[in-house]
Structures are given as C-alpha cells and as structure tokens.
N, C-alpha and C positions, 0 to 999 in steps of 0.2 A: 504493499501500499505506500501512496506516496505522502510524505512527512507534510502536517498541515502548517507547520510555523511560518513558513515562507509565502502562504500563497495569496497573502495579502499583498503582496508587491509584484507579483505575476501579472504578466499583459493578459487581456481576456480570451484573445484566439488559443494560448497555453492553457489557460485553465481550462477552457470550453473542451479543449484536445483531451485532457486529463478527463474529465467529467465523461465524454465520448467512450474513452475507454475504461467506465464503470473501476477509476483508481483510487477512488477517495471514499473515506470512513467516516467523513464529517456530517452534520445532520441538518445544516444550512449553510448559506452564502453570506451571512452578514463578515464584514469585516474583508471580504476577499474583493481583490482587485480594487484596491483603495482608489477612490476618484474618478471610476467608471459606473456609468448608468448600469442597474440590473432592472431587469423586468420581470411583473408577472406575466403570466399566460392564460390564456383563455382558446378554447377550441371549440368548435360549434359547428353543426351542419349548416351550409351555404344559406339554406333557406331562413336562418334565423340572424344572418349576419347584418343587415343593415339594422334591424331593429336593436342588435346588440349594441353597434355603433353609436345609432340615437341615444339609446340607455348611456353609454359614456360619455357623451357629450353632453347630457344633461345632468350629470353627475360628477365633473371633473375632476373634484378633490381626490375621491379615492381612484377614480377610474381613468388617471389623464395617459391619453393613445398616443402610443408613439409608431404604432406601426400596425396596419391591417395587410394580411395577405390576400393573396388571389388564393380560389379555392384549388387545393392541391398542392399550393406551393409551400415547399417545408424550409425555404430559407428567408430572409429577412436584409435584403442587399443595402438599406439604407442604416441598418443596425448593425451588421455585423458582415465580415468579409467573407468566410465560411463556415457558415453555421448550418445544421439541420435539427430543428423543433424538435425531430422523433428521440434525439438521442444527448440535446446539450443541457438538458435539466438535470441535478443532481436525483430528482425523484417525481413522479407523475401521479395523479390522482383520476381514477375510470370513474365514472358516473352514468348509471343506467336508469332514464325515466326518475332522475332525481335523487337519486341511492347512490352513495359511496359503495362499489362493487371491489375496492383495493387499489392499491399503489405498485407501481411499475417501475423501472428503472429505464426502461426503453418503450417508447411506442412503434416500433416497427413492428410489431406483429401486427397492428393497425393500419398497416401501409393502403392497403385496398380501401379501407373505410374513409381514410385520411383524403384521399383525392378529391370528395366531396365536401371536405371540412376547409372551414376558415379560420386561420391563426390570428389571435388578437393579443398585440404586446404593450403591456400596460404599466405606467412608472411605477418605481417602487422606493421606498424610505430607505433601504439599504445603501440606494445610491447618494442620501445627504450625509452618511453618519461620518465620512470623513471631515467635510465641512463643518460639521459641528465639533467635531475634535479641533480641527484647526480654530475655531473660535473659542476654544478653552474650557470646551463645555465636555464632562466625561460623558461617554456614551456606556451605560450599566451593562447592556447585553453582552456590548465587546469585553467589557472587565469579566465579568463572569462566565465567558466562554460559552454563551447558551443562545437560543435563539431568542428574538423578540416575543414579546407578549401581545398576543392578537385577543380582541374582545369582540362579541357580538353586541350592540348598543340596541337602544329603543327609539333609536332616529330613523324614520323612514327615507327612503332614498326617494328620488323622483322617477314613479313607472312608468317604463313604456311597452305597451303591449304586453307580453307574457312575461316581461323583466321586470320583477318587483322584490323590493327586500330591504332589510334594514342595514344601516351603515356599519361597517367593520373599520376597527381602530386598533393603531399600534399604540402602545404606552413605553414612554422612556422616562426614567425617574430623573430628574434636573434639580441640582441644588436650586433653592431660591433664587439666590442670587446672580444666578446665571440664565433665569427664565428668558430676559430680554435678550441674551445673546443668542440662545437657541432658536428664538422666533425670528431674529434677524438673519442669522444665519442659512435659514431654511423659507424663509417666506419669497424669495425668488425662485426657488428650486421646484418648480410648479409642475414639471415632468418628474417629479419624486415627491407628490403630494404637497408640497408649498408647507405655510405657516401650519401652526397646530390648530384644531378645532376645538380644542379644551384643555383648559387647565385648571387643575383643582379636583374637587372630589367627584370620584367616579360614578355615584348613585346618580348624578345629574344627566348621566348618558344611559343609566338605567345598570350599571356594571355595579354588579352587588360584591363580588370577593374578587380583588386584584391577584390572591394568591390561584386562583384556579382559572387560568386563561382559555377560553375556546379553542385558540390555536396556539402554537409556538410554545415556549416555557415559560413558569414563573420568573421573574426580575426581580430582584428585592430592592427595596428602596433603602438609602441610608438615611441617618439622621439628617433633618432638614432640606431631604428632596420632596419635592412636589411629583405628581402623576401629571405629565403632559402627553396628551392624545392627538395622535395626528391619524388623517383617513387613511385608511389601507386598502391595497387592490384585491386583499382576499374577499371583498366586498364583491368581486367579480363571480367568485366560487358560490358565494350566497346565492347572488343570482342566478347563476347555472342551477345550482339545486333547486330551487323556485319555481323555474321554467320547465322543469321534469322532461327534457330534451331525452329522446329514445337513447341517445351516444353523445357524451361531453368527455373533454378533457381538459385539467388543470395542470398547473405545477402544484406540487407538494407546498403546504406552507411553509415560507422558508427557504425553499429551495428554488432560488431565480435562474433566468436566463441571464446571463452576463453578456453586455453589447460592448462596442469598440467605442462608444460614444462617452467624452472625458465630460464631467461637470462643470466644465471653467468657462461655457459658454453663456454667465450672467451678467447681465446688464447691471451695473451700478444704480441704485434710486437716488434721485435727489434725496436730500435730507429731510424734507418737509414730508418725503413718501415714506419714510422710515417708519417701522410699528414700533409702537412703545405698548407696554404691560402695566397693566395696573390691577391692584388687589379691589374687587368690589364687595368681597364678603367672606367674613371669618368663618360663619358656621351656615352653612357648608361652606368650605374653602373654596373660593371661586378667583379666577383672575380673567381680565378681559384685555383686548387687543385693540386699538386705536392708531391712524396716522398721526404721526407727528402734527403735520398740516392742521389735521380737524383740532387735535388737542388745544393747538394753539390759539386757533379760530377761537375755543371756547374759553381758554383764557380771557381772551380780549373782551369776549363778553361779560366775564366776571369782573374784570376791571371796571368795565363801562358802568355794571350796575352797583358798585361800590362807592361809588360818591355819598358821600353826607349832607345834601343838600339843608337839611334841618340842623346842622352843625350839632347834633346830639351826641357825639363822642361815637358813632357805630364802627369807624375806623378801628377802633382796637376790639373789635369782633370779628374781625375780617379771618377768615381760615381759606388761604390759597390753596386752590385744586378741588375744593368740595364740592363745585358744582359741576367740574368735569366727573369724580368718582358718582356722584348722585346720578348723574344723568346716563352712564355707562351701566350701573345698576338698573335704573329703570329702563333702558332699553332691554335689558334680559329677560323684562318681567313680560309674564302673560296678562296678570289682572292687577290693577292699582286702584288703590281707594284713597280719594283726596280730600281733607277736610278744611274746610275757613270759616270765617265768622267770628268777628270781634266788636260785641254789644258795648263797645265803650261808652257811647250817648244815653246812658241808663235814665237819662230825667227825659229822652224822646219816646215817642211809640212809631217805628218800629228802634231800637236803640244802636242799630246795625252802621257800622261804617263804610265808606265804598273801596276802600284799601283790602284785598284779599279777593274778592267773587272774580273781579275781571283777571286777575292772575292764575285763580284756579280753573276758570273758563278757557283759557287760552292753554294750559297745561291739557285739561280736558280732548280739546280740540285736537291737538295734535296727536293725542293717545288714539283717539278714535281714528284717525288718519292711517296710524300704524297699525290698525285692525286689532288693538288690544281692547281689552274688557275695561271699563272704568265705570268706579261710580263715587258718588259724592255722599260724605255723612256730614250732618249738620245739627244744629240744635232742635229738637222736635217742637218748641215754641216758634221756630222762624222756616219751618217746612212749606208751609203755603206759601211764604212771601220767595222762598227761594225756588220753588216749582214756577212761578210765576217768571222769575228772572230766567230760568233755564228754557223755558216755552218762548220767551222773546229771543234769546240767544240763536233758537234754532232759526225761530223767523227771520233773524239780521243776517243767517249764514254763517254765524259764529261757530255752531255747531251741526253737524249732519243730522244728528238726531238727538232726542231727550237723552241725558243722562239721568240711570237709576239714582233716586232720592233718599237716603236711609238716614236713620236716627238712632242714637245708642243710649239706653238707660241701663244702670247698675241694678239687676234684680238678684245676683247671687255673686259667691267669689268667683265662681269661673265664668260670669256672664262676658266677659271681654273675649276669652278662648272661645266660646259658644257662638261669638259672632264672628269672627275673626277665622274660624276653623268649620270643617263639615262635621256635626256632631262634637265638638269640640275636640278634635282629634288634631294634634299639632303636626301629623304626619300627612295632614289633607288641608293646607291653609286654602281659604278663599281669594285669598291677595298673597301677592308677591312681594308689593311694595306699598307703604303708605306715604303719603305727601301731606303736609300740613303747612299751609301758607297763611299767615295773618292770622292765625286761630289763637285765641286765647291760650294761654300756657299756665299749668298750675305751679304756684311759687311754694317754696319749702315749707310753708305753714298750711297748705293745703288750700290755701283762698286764691281767686284768681283777682289781679290788679290791673287797671289801665294806666297810662303813663302819669296819669296825676297822684297816683297810688291809695285810689277809690277801690274798695272790694266790690266786684260786680257776680260774685261766685253765683249769685240768685238767678241769673239770667244764662248760666252757662253749663251745659249738659258735661258729663266726665270721659270726655272723649281722650283724654289725656291717657286712659288706662288701657287704650288701644295701643297705643305707640310704648308703654310699659310691658303689656302683655307680649307684643311683637319682638321683645328681646329675649323673649323665652321660646320662641317658635325658629325652630331651623329653616332657612331659606325665605324671611321675611325679611326684608330691610327696610329703614325709615327715612324720610327726609323732612328737615324744617327749614322754613323761608321765613325769614321776620327782619325786622327794621328797628328793633330798640329794646329787645332782649326779655320781651314778656311773652313772647309767643313760643306755642307748643313746637318743642323741640330745639331751643336753645340752650337748652339745661347744658349742653356742650362747652358753651362759653360763659357758664352763669358767673364765674369767678370775675371774668373781665367786665361781665354785664356791672355786679356788684360794684367794681372799681371805678367804672368810668362812665356811667349811665344816671342821671338824675334820678333818685329814689331807687336805684337798682337793687341797694341791699334790701327791698321790700319786696319789689315786682318781679326779679329775677325768674323767670321760668325755671323749675328744676327738674324739668322731664327732659331728657337726652333724647335726640334723634343720632341715627349712625350718620348722617350727613347734615350738615348746617351751612346754607346759604344766607350769607348777609346781604341785603341791598339796601340802599338809600329809600326806597319806597317797596315794599312788598311784592306787589305788583308786579315790579320790573323783576324783581325773583321768578315770578312767573312767566314773562315774556322770554327772561334769557333762557328758563329751562327748556319751552316750546322750541324755540331758534337752536339750543345745542342738541336736542333729539332730532331736529332736521340735520343739522351739521352729520352726527353720529350715522344716521339713516341712508346720507349720500356718501360715506366714507367707504369704498369698495372693501378697504381693509378688513373693516368693523363688520360690513356686512357679510363678507365671507364668513366669517367667525361666529356669526349670529345664527346662519343656516348652516353652519357645520360643513362649508363646501359641497352640500348637494343641493339639487334645483339649480335656479337660475338666480342672477343677480336680479334685486328688487328695484334698480333704479328705474325702472320704465314707470314708477308709480311717483316718480319728483313731482310731479305738477299737483298731482292729489296733496302732497305733504305741503308744497308750497303753498297751497291754495287757505290749507288750514292756520296757516301761521297769524299771528293778531297782525292788524293795518293800523294806519291812523284812523281810518274810516272806520272801521269795525270797532274799535275802540271808543270812538266818539260817540258813537249810537249807542255802544253798551252804557256807558257813563251817564247818557241822557234818560237812557231807561232806568237806571240804578236810583239816579235824582227824582224820578218820576214817582219811585215807589219809595223814598223816604230813605234810603242810603245817603248817609252825611259824610262829608270830610273828617276826617280823623282830628286833625288838629281845631278846626274853627267851627264844626257841626254845622257848617252852611251849607244850602241845598245847591250850590252853583257847580259851575264846570272845574271841580278840582277834587284833588285827593291829596289828604295830608296837609293842606294849606297851601299847595302848591298848583297853580292854573294849570287845566289841561294843556290851552294852546301853549307852544314855546317852550314849554316843560316837558311833560309827559309825551307830548306828541313826537317832540324832537327825539326823546330816548326810544320811544320805538324805530324812529327813523335808523338810528345810530346804530340798534341791535340788528336789525334787519339788514 
C-alpha cells in the first residue's frame, strides 16, 4: 500500500493514478493534493440530467456545478487531463430506487449502463481547507486525521421536479477568535461552497447531537471552539435518494474526485465587500454575517439618530454598534412583537404622547414587507385608540395590512411565559424578538415615571414582565429604543441614566434589553431600524447567510422593501392622524405638528430624509 504521509503534496494526476490502481488504504481525501479543487460526484440517467442541473443552479451553495458530462462520457477535460470517473474516486455508493445497495471501488462493471448516464462534478469543501489553514485557522478534521463531520439538517432545499431534499452541511470547529478569518478565507471560494451558512448552536439547523454525524466522522471541539457549518455537496446524495431513480451512483462521502484546478483564481474583494462576523445571541449561541459596506451604512444611521436636540445628556447613554447587532438579530427572527406607548400626559385623555407609535409602525411596515410575522402589544386601556391608528396606517399606505393588536395582564406567576410561548413551553416561543420603542419602563422601585418624575404606574400595564421572561427563554432576544433612559429596555444603561439624566436616580428604567438603541427622539430609532433592515436585506452576503445558500437571492423584492420604508409624506400624514386622535407632543403636550417639542417640518422631516 502507498504511504499516506506525502499525499497532500502530490499532484492530482498522480493521486488519481494511485487511486485508480487501488493502492490507498485511506478513507477520505481531506488534505490530499493541497490547493487543488476536489469534487462531489453524482451520476444519473440522462432523462434526469436537465432537472438535476436546474436543482444545482437553484441550490448553488451546496451544489456548485463544476462540470456536467455528456451521456457516456467518462472524462471531464475542463477539470482534468487524464481521468476516468469509473475508477478515480476512492469509493462509490450505488443506489437503486433510492436505496443504497452497497459500496464499490470501481464502476467498470457498470460500463454498459453508464453509456446512458450523465456525470455531475460538484464543488467540495475539502478544496478550501488549505486556504483556511493559510489564514491561520486550524482545521480540526485534518489535525485529528479523520473525515469531516456531515449532518442532515431541517433546512429544505429549493425543489425541482423529483429532486427535493434537505440541506446537508459539514461542520468544522473554529476558535471564536478565528471566525472572521475562516469566513474571509472561504467566502470567495464559491466553487467550494463559499462562506459558512451557520455559526453557533447546531439545534438551529435541526442537528441534535454533534457526536453523531450522518456521514463522515465525529470531529471533536477544543475548548473555545465554535461549531461552524458549510453547505455540503452530499446534499446531492440526499437528492438522489429522494428521487428514487432506478440506478444512480455517487462518490462515497469524503471520497472525492480530485481535479487539476487550483484554488488560486480568486478575485480579491474591495474592503467594503469584506464579510464581518457578529454575535447576535448567547442562548442559543448564534453569529451572523454582514458585508463591511452594509455595516458601515448602519453605523452611519446610528450616528445620525444619536444627536441630542433637547440637550438632555443622552450622548452618555450611547452604545456604539447596538443598532447593527439588534437589526442582525431581528433579521434572523421569524416573528416579532413590538410594544410602544408612554402615557406621560396623565392629566389629559388620552394621555399618550406622539413619540413611539410612528417608530413602531415604521418597524412593523418593513417587517411585513420582509414577510415576517409581527404583532403589537400595548395597554388594555389604549387598545381601541391604537386600533384606530393602525386602521388609518393601512389606509395611508404605511402598513400593507392591519397588525394584530394584543394586551397583556398578569394573572399568575407564569402569565408572561404563557403569553410568549405556546402553552408556556419555553421550547416553543411565539416570538423570536421583542422590541420596545418609547415604552414606559419600570424603575427600580417598581413604579413608572415620566421625565418630570411623576409616577404614572396606574396607566401602564406590566409589559416589562414579557422582557424579563424573555431573558429565560432560549432563542428570544430583545431590543429597547429610548431617548431619555426611563423607557423599557434602557436598564442596560441605567447607571449612565442615573448619573447624567435629570431625575435619572428616580426615573431610570431597571429592565434591560439585549440591545439598547439610544436616539435623540425615539421615533428616529424606529426609522433607523427600518432602514437598517432594508440595508441588511439588500446585502448579498447577509442574504445568502439568511437563506442558508439554498434557493435564490431575494433581491428581486427590493422595490417592495423600499416602498415600505418611512417617508416624509407618510410620516406627515401619520402625525396629523395622531394629533387628530389626541396624541400630544411629549415635551409640550401641544396638539401641533411636533414631536418632543421639535417641529415636524425642518427637524423630523430632515432626519427622515437623512436616514433615507
């Protein structure tokens, strides 16, 4: 048998010859012919070939098509100079009517049947392992001298005719400090599956036990390693199984076809297109990816809204980077619950101020356009009033349909859990993300205060309890938007509120959110969230990560998303409606075209124009 120690430095044509002669005793080709592309192999009857090619193009993350042969053609001249697909993989699996009937070292005995069959060569993650190592990132499966771990997921691929299956992924443990380097090293190697499709908790992909891969070997994580998942060409094997073709062949997982193509033909991206990695959840652990360009645009939005027109000292509450992290988390959410409502004008009926609802509706509008479920929870006493505002928002074209309106009351110790989760089961949350914008927040003494230190607890339902309960529910994250420190979610900056905000020692909200967005006016924070979600949705790097590199880019919906954003015209009409229904300016209690004592024209209208 051939010694395996020097296989990584052998040229591909030499390795293929050795494999062809059946002189290797190894179980996979990971680490072999370093720097050269390897390929998954799927061989199907010619009658299925066109549909399978469409299936590959529709799911080009797991199935990047390197070459499609003609029927009966055992060579692939654009990939290798002297190859024979019948003999040049370490091992093949034979499928009959979707069932594996065994593994073979050669397909020569099937030469007659192969005359009517087409071979597909698909990119493989083994191709990027050298690039990852060159970036200073350890490749644990090579270190541990084993095959990579491969798992079936709960993520459905885009179906084409009889080809339908769930995504298969490879997992490589990566030290947390090296995540961005691993993403950068692989993101441009599209023919080797490109950037990861998930980083963090395997349960979010439907993977229950990392120690039990569906294909390959278990790869052990070192302390501090994060499980990182790439789309995998074994997805093609699952598609072959599900299509139940009378006869089909694939490489055996890990036993790739080695091509003569080098991995060095990568175009260097400009700095604005470089991917960034951000942690968006600790429980479960979850990281997201965004382009540097999109991240910078969102940082600019955060800077714009962070001015302090009322000179109240909110600059001291500012937390850089929170807008980006919050919106990345919201972007991954399926269902979002929004709350707003600050009854600061307790001597009036209604006592509501007009800061908060416009920002909440701006967020709801973009969430609707992004096809997410969205609901609003507010005080029971204000349900009918808010229902009228939502109906008018639909008529004004701000919302494309009414948003479900909910109220929350504490009836028992587990009321919040029952509200947030199906039957109170933390494993089945109804919402993935909670957003509070200009919502009265509970202070340390259990009361609710306006900026003048007046207790308005009698007007406020205990919606804070939902945010406190969310801290105990894995997979539910929260965002608080405020402009004075007494709003729900501002507990994260309560020390700064007590030190720098007038009456802060009394009014500071004690309830934290995972992300705290501080704005000169809370509505601006809502507008910025809407604009940031639009930026993320139009970011190709983030879009691919969201859809797990299966299906097609969502950029065709760009105009729908754009039309959902706030505009000066829409916000002017909404503010007029709010004034008509008795919502008053926060600072002055006037029923004029102003918010927080600042005129709509030339202040709020200018901010909207800048954000857009």
